C-alpha atoms as an extended CHARMM CRD file, in Angstrom:
* protein
*
       104  EXT
         1         1  MET       CA           -236.0120000000       56.8890000000       37.0270000000  PROA      1               0.0000000000
         2         2  ASN       CA           -235.0840000000       60.1540000000       34.9840000000  PROA      2               0.0000000000
         3         3  LEU       CA           -232.7480000000       58.4170000000       32.8100000000  PROA      3               0.0000000000
         4         4  GLN       CA           -230.8800000000       61.5900000000       31.8180000000  PROA      4               0.0000000000
         5         5  SER       CA           -229.8320000000       62.5920000000       35.6300000000  PROA      5               0.0000000000
         6         6  GLY       CA           -229.6540000000       59.3930000000       36.8740000000  PROA      6               0.0000000000
         7         7  LYS       CA           -232.1330000000       60.3550000000       39.7870000000  PROA      7               0.0000000000
         8         8  PHE       CA           -235.3500000000       58.6450000000       40.3920000000  PROA      8               0.0000000000
         9         9  THR       CA           -238.6320000000       61.1790000000       40.7300000000  PROA      9               0.0000000000
        10        10  VAL       CA           -239.8660000000       60.0090000000       43.6060000000  PROA      10              0.0000000000
        11        11  THR       CA           -243.7920000000       60.0760000000       44.1180000000  PROA      11              0.0000000000
        12        12  CYS       CA           -246.4640000000       58.8130000000       47.3250000000  PROA      12              0.0000000000
        13        13  GLU       CA           -250.0080000000       58.0150000000       47.6250000000  PROA      13              0.0000000000
        14        14  LEU       CA           -252.9510000000       59.7700000000       49.7000000000  PROA      14              0.0000000000
        15        15  ASN       CA           -256.1590000000       58.6540000000       50.2300000000  PROA      15              0.0000000000
        16        16  PRO       CA           -259.0450000000       61.5660000000       50.5710000000  PROA      16              0.0000000000
        17        17  PRO       CA           -261.1180000000       61.0320000000       53.5530000000  PROA      17              0.0000000000
        18        18  LYS       CA           -264.6240000000       59.6640000000       53.8780000000  PROA      18              0.0000000000
        19        19  GLY       CA           -266.4130000000       62.5790000000       54.6720000000  PROA      19              0.0000000000
        20        20  ILE       CA           -265.1670000000       66.5920000000       54.3970000000  PROA      20              0.0000000000
        21        21  ASN       CA           -262.6020000000       67.2790000000       57.0100000000  PROA      21              0.0000000000
        22        22  LEU       CA           -259.0410000000       67.5200000000       54.8450000000  PROA      22              0.0000000000
        23        23  GLU       CA           -257.1430000000       68.9450000000       57.8240000000  PROA      23              0.0000000000
        24        24  LYS       CA           -255.1900000000       65.6180000000       57.9660000000  PROA      24              0.0000000000
        25        25  LEU       CA           -254.2110000000       65.0070000000       54.5620000000  PROA      25              0.0000000000
        26        26  ILE       CA           -253.4960000000       68.7520000000       53.8240000000  PROA      26              0.0000000000
        27        27  GLU       CA           -250.9830000000       68.1660000000       57.0860000000  PROA      27              0.0000000000
        28        28  LYS       CA           -249.6100000000       64.7120000000       55.5290000000  PROA      28              0.0000000000
        29        29  ALA       CA           -248.7200000000       66.6620000000       52.0780000000  PROA      29              0.0000000000
        30        30  ASN       CA           -247.4340000000       69.6720000000       53.4640000000  PROA      30              0.0000000000
        31        31  LEU       CA           -244.8150000000       67.2450000000       55.2340000000  PROA      31              0.0000000000
        32        32  LEU       CA           -244.1860000000       65.4170000000       52.0430000000  PROA      32              0.0000000000
        33        33  LYS       CA           -244.3760000000       68.2970000000       49.5770000000  PROA      33              0.0000000000
        34        34  ASP       CA           -240.4480000000       69.1060000000       49.7390000000  PROA      34              0.0000000000
        35        35  SER       CA           -239.3040000000       65.4070000000       49.9020000000  PROA      35              0.0000000000
        36        36  VAL       CA           -241.7410000000       64.3260000000       46.4840000000  PROA      36              0.0000000000
        37        37  ALA       CA           -242.1820000000       65.1770000000       42.8730000000  PROA      37              0.0000000000
        38        38  ALA       CA           -245.7720000000       64.8190000000       43.3370000000  PROA      38              0.0000000000
        39        39  ILE       CA           -248.7330000000       62.9190000000       45.6110000000  PROA      39              0.0000000000
        40        40  ASN       CA           -250.8730000000       60.6210000000       44.0360000000  PROA      40              0.0000000000
        41        41  ILE       CA           -254.3170000000       61.2080000000       45.0150000000  PROA      41              0.0000000000
        42        42  THR       CA           -256.2670000000       57.4720000000       44.8950000000  PROA      42              0.0000000000
        43        43  ASP       CA           -259.6790000000       57.1960000000       43.4170000000  PROA      43              0.0000000000
        44        44  SER       CA           -261.7730000000       55.1650000000       46.1310000000  PROA      44              0.0000000000
        45        45  ALA       CA           -258.7430000000       52.9080000000       47.3560000000  PROA      45              0.0000000000
        46        46  GLY       CA           -260.4770000000       49.6020000000       47.9030000000  PROA      46              0.0000000000
        47        47  SER       CA           -263.5810000000       50.3080000000       46.5170000000  PROA      47              0.0000000000
        48        48  ASN       CA           -264.2080000000       52.3970000000       49.6100000000  PROA      48              0.0000000000
        49        49  MET       CA           -266.5100000000       55.6520000000       48.8260000000  PROA      49              0.0000000000
        50        50  THR       CA           -264.1700000000       58.4350000000       49.7450000000  PROA      50              0.0000000000
        51        51  MET       CA           -263.9880000000       62.2940000000       48.2780000000  PROA      51              0.0000000000
        52        52  ALA       CA           -263.8270000000       62.7500000000       44.7120000000  PROA      52              0.0000000000
        53        53  PRO       CA           -260.1140000000       62.9270000000       44.0670000000  PROA      53              0.0000000000
        54        54  LEU       CA           -260.6560000000       65.7270000000       41.6010000000  PROA      54              0.0000000000
        55        55  ALA       CA           -261.5930000000       68.1360000000       44.4810000000  PROA      55              0.0000000000
        56        56  VAL       CA           -258.6860000000       66.9790000000       46.5620000000  PROA      56              0.0000000000
        57        57  SER       CA           -256.3880000000       67.5210000000       43.4390000000  PROA      57              0.0000000000
        58        58  HSD       CA           -257.5020000000       71.0780000000       42.9770000000  PROA      58              0.0000000000
        59        59  LEU       CA           -256.8190000000       72.0140000000       46.4820000000  PROA      59              0.0000000000
        60        60  LEU       CA           -253.4100000000       71.0430000000       46.7590000000  PROA      60              0.0000000000
        61        61  ALA       CA           -252.7810000000       72.3120000000       43.6370000000  PROA      61              0.0000000000
        62        62  HSD       CA           -253.9270000000       75.8460000000       44.7830000000  PROA      62              0.0000000000
        63        63  ARG       CA           -251.6200000000       74.9780000000       47.7220000000  PROA      63              0.0000000000
        64        64  ASP       CA           -248.7520000000       74.6940000000       45.2480000000  PROA      64              0.0000000000
        65        65  ILE       CA           -248.5540000000       70.9840000000       46.0460000000  PROA      65              0.0000000000
        66        66  GLU       CA           -248.2810000000       69.1440000000       42.5480000000  PROA      66              0.0000000000
        67        67  PRO       CA           -251.1780000000       66.6850000000       42.6930000000  PROA      67              0.0000000000
        68        68  ILE       CA           -251.2090000000       63.2840000000       40.4470000000  PROA      68              0.0000000000
        69        69  LEU       CA           -254.9080000000       62.9900000000       40.0600000000  PROA      69              0.0000000000
        70        70  GLN       CA           -255.8530000000       59.1660000000       40.0060000000  PROA      70              0.0000000000
        71        71  ILE       CA           -259.2720000000       58.1360000000       37.6550000000  PROA      71              0.0000000000
        72        72  THR       CA           -260.1900000000       54.8590000000       37.8610000000  PROA      72              0.0000000000
        73        73  GLY       CA           -262.8450000000       53.2050000000       35.3810000000  PROA      73              0.0000000000
        74        74  ARG       CA           -264.2470000000       50.7950000000       37.7310000000  PROA      74              0.0000000000
        75        75  ASP       CA           -266.9910000000       53.0230000000       38.7150000000  PROA      75              0.0000000000
        76        76  ARG       CA           -267.3510000000       55.3880000000       35.5450000000  PROA      76              0.0000000000
        77        77  ASN       CA           -268.5460000000       55.0870000000       31.9250000000  PROA      77              0.0000000000
        78        78  ARG       CA           -266.7680000000       56.6900000000       28.9680000000  PROA      78              0.0000000000
        79        79  ILE       CA           -268.9430000000       59.7710000000       29.1940000000  PROA      79              0.0000000000
        80        80  ALA       CA           -268.2520000000       60.2380000000       32.7690000000  PROA      80              0.0000000000
        81        81  ILE       CA           -264.4140000000       59.4950000000       32.8330000000  PROA      81              0.0000000000
        82        82  GLN       CA           -264.5360000000       62.1380000000       29.8400000000  PROA      82              0.0000000000
        83        83  ALA       CA           -266.5390000000       64.8790000000       32.2740000000  PROA      83              0.0000000000
        84        84  ASP       CA           -263.7020000000       64.3360000000       34.7730000000  PROA      84              0.0000000000
        85        85  LEU       CA           -260.3410000000       64.4840000000       32.1550000000  PROA      85              0.0000000000
        86        86  LEU       CA           -262.3340000000       67.8050000000       31.0040000000  PROA      86              0.0000000000
        87        87  ALA       CA           -263.1270000000       69.0930000000       34.5350000000  PROA      87              0.0000000000
        88        88  ALA       CA           -259.6470000000       67.9930000000       35.7100000000  PROA      88              0.0000000000
        89        89  SER       CA           -258.0880000000       70.5110000000       32.6080000000  PROA      89              0.0000000000
        90        90  ALA       CA           -260.2620000000       73.5270000000       33.2210000000  PROA      90              0.0000000000
        91        91  LEU       CA           -259.1720000000       73.3340000000       37.0610000000  PROA      91              0.0000000000
        92        92  GLY       CA           -254.9660000000       72.9100000000       35.7450000000  PROA      92              0.0000000000
        93        93  ILE       CA           -254.4100000000       69.4460000000       36.6000000000  PROA      93              0.0000000000
        94        94  THR       CA           -252.2800000000       68.1060000000       34.0560000000  PROA      94              0.0000000000
        95        95  ASN       CA           -250.7920000000       65.0900000000       35.8330000000  PROA      95              0.0000000000
        96        96  ILE       CA           -253.5160000000       62.1840000000       35.5220000000  PROA      96              0.0000000000
        97        97  ARG       CA           -253.1800000000       58.2840000000       36.7830000000  PROA      97              0.0000000000
        98        98  THR       CA           -255.7420000000       56.0640000000       34.6610000000  PROA      98              0.0000000000
        99        99  MET       CA           -256.4340000000       52.4060000000       35.8180000000  PROA      99              0.0000000000
       100       100  THR       CA           -258.9310000000       49.6850000000       36.1070000000  PROA      100             0.0000000000
       101       101  GLY       CA           -259.5750000000       50.1090000000       40.0450000000  PROA      101             0.0000000000
       102       102  ASP       CA           -259.8750000000       47.4200000000       42.6970000000  PROA      102             0.0000000000
       103       103  SER       CA           -263.0370000000       44.6190000000       41.8730000000  PROA      103             0.0000000000
       104       104  PRO       CA           -265.6080000000       45.5490000000       44.3520000000  PROA      104             0.0000000000
């Protein structure tokens, strides 16, 4: 909750596809963008392979939809996490949520 305004900030979560077709995800994001402050893009939720959230976050940002890039440590070492953070910064993605991730 934003303590100064007394209003809640609402976000939602979308899962990238297991392939390269982003049509359904973009459709959902367009429907949600006026109702939420940002959209969390999951990182292989449930330990299932999906498109990298970095690519999806970049494409949403390019469409003026605020992404929150999720990065899990489960499948990456420190160097890979640092590389993803640098790439996100280079692409203008500033909202990042880190977590351990679901067990495989």
